[in-house]
C-alpha positions as CSV (number, residue, x, y, z in Angstrom):
1,M,-7.1,2.1,17.5
2,N,-5.9,-0.1,14.7
3,V,-4.9,-3.7,15.6
4,E,-3.3,-5.2,12.4
5,L,-1.4,-8.8,11.7
6,T,0.2,-8.3,8.0
7,R,2.2,-10.7,6.2
8,F,4.7,-9.9,3.9
9,R,7.2,-11.9,1.2
10,V,11.0,-11.8,1.2
11,K,12.9,-11.6,-1.8
12,E,14.4,-14.8,-2.5
13,G,18.1,-14.6,-1.7
14,K,17.5,-11.7,0.9
15,S,17.5,-13.7,4.1
16,A,20.8,-12.9,5.1
17,R,19.9,-9.1,4.8
18,V,17.0,-9.5,6.7
19,D,19.4,-10.7,9.4
20,E,21.5,-7.7,9.4
21,W,18.1,-5.6,9.0
22,L,16.2,-7.2,12.2
23,A,19.8,-6.6,14.2
24,F,20.0,-3.3,13.4
25,L,16.5,-2.4,14.6
26,N,17.4,-4.6,18.0
27,D,20.9,-2.6,18.1
28,H,19.4,0.8,17.5
29,M,16.3,0.0,19.7
30,E,16.7,3.5,21.7
31,D,16.1,5.3,18.4
32,V,13.3,2.8,17.2
33,L,11.0,3.6,20.1
34,V,11.9,7.8,19.5
35,T,10.1,7.3,15.9
36,L,7.2,5.2,17.4
37,A,5.7,8.2,19.4
38,G,5.0,10.3,16.0
39,E,3.2,7.1,14.3
40,K,1.2,6.9,17.8
41,M,2.5,3.3,17.3
42,Y,1.9,1.8,20.7
43,V,3.4,-2.0,19.8
44,E,5.1,-3.1,16.9
45,T,6.4,-6.7,16.4
46,I,8.3,-8.4,14.1
47,F,7.7,-12.0,13.6
48,R,9.9,-14.3,10.8
49,E,8.6,-17.6,9.5
50,V,9.9,-19.8,6.7
51,L,6.8,-21.5,5.2
52,N,7.2,-24.0,2.0
53,G,10.3,-22.8,1.5
54,E,9.3,-18.9,1.3
55,E,10.4,-16.7,3.7
56,Y,8.1,-14.3,5.4
57,L,7.8,-11.1,7.8
58,Y,5.0,-10.5,9.9
59,W,4.2,-7.0,11.6
60,Y,2.0,-6.9,14.4
61,S,1.1,-3.5,15.4
62,V,-1.6,-1.6,17.7
63,Q,-1.5,1.9,16.7
64,G,-3.5,4.9,17.5
65,T,-5.5,7.4,14.8
66,G,-3.5,10.0,13.4
67,G,-0.3,9.2,13.3
68,Q,2.8,9.8,10.7
69,D,3.2,7.2,8.2
70,V,7.2,5.8,8.4
71,E,7.2,6.8,4.8
72,E,7.0,10.8,6.2
73,S,9.4,10.5,8.9
74,E,12.7,12.7,8.4
75,H,14.4,10.5,11.2
76,W,17.6,8.8,10.3
77,I,16.5,5.2,11.8
78,D,13.1,5.4,9.4
79,K,15.1,6.1,6.4
80,K,17.4,3.2,7.4
81,H,14.4,0.9,7.8
82,L,12.8,1.8,4.5
83,Q,16.0,1.3,2.6
84,F,16.1,-2.7,4.3
85,W,12.1,-2.8,3.6
86,D,13.1,-1.9,-0.6
87,E,15.7,-4.2,-0.5
88,C,14.3,-7.1,1.4
89,I,10.5,-7.2,0.7
90,D,9.0,-8.3,-2.4
91,E,6.9,-6.5,-3.8
92,T,5.0,-8.3,-6.3
93,F,3.8,-10.6,-3.6
94,R,0.3,-9.0,-2.2
95,P,0.8,-8.5,1.4
96,V,-1.5,-10.5,3.4
97,D,-3.7,-8.5,6.6
98,L,-4.7,-11.6,8.9
99,Q,-8.6,-11.0,10.2
100,T,-8.5,-9.3,13.5
101,A,-10.8,-11.6,15.8
102,V,-10.7,-10.5,19.0
103,V,-8.4,-7.5,20.7
104,M,-8.0,-8.2,24.3
105,I,-6.3,-4.9,26.0
106,P,-7.4,-3.6,29.4
107,N,-9.1,-0.3,29.6
108,N,-6.4,0.9,31.6
109,V,-4.0,0.3,28.9
110,K,-6.3,1.8,26.3
111,Q,-6.8,4.9,28.6
112,A,-2.8,5.1,28.3
113,M,-2.8,4.8,24.7
114,K,-4.9,7.9,24.2
């Protein structure tokens, strides 16, 4: 199991487009959830923050091993998600992986994730 929290910077001037992206994901949640199974993604959450005038998105995830990468998916929702990603995420900024210090998942939930 892999537990991650990663910070990505939003490209300047793309805040309104990020609004559309997040609304798109929320509006199509049924399709989004279908794609998570193939990725062995048990929890995926996106947080948003403006810090010192820069906008960031944070991805928190709990993922099993051996899942499909989103880039390999043929599902239309993943293709649209990656289009938003390419348009909005600043690839010149090196993503920041926050250090995992404690993972608190009850054993019965862990067993359900296998």
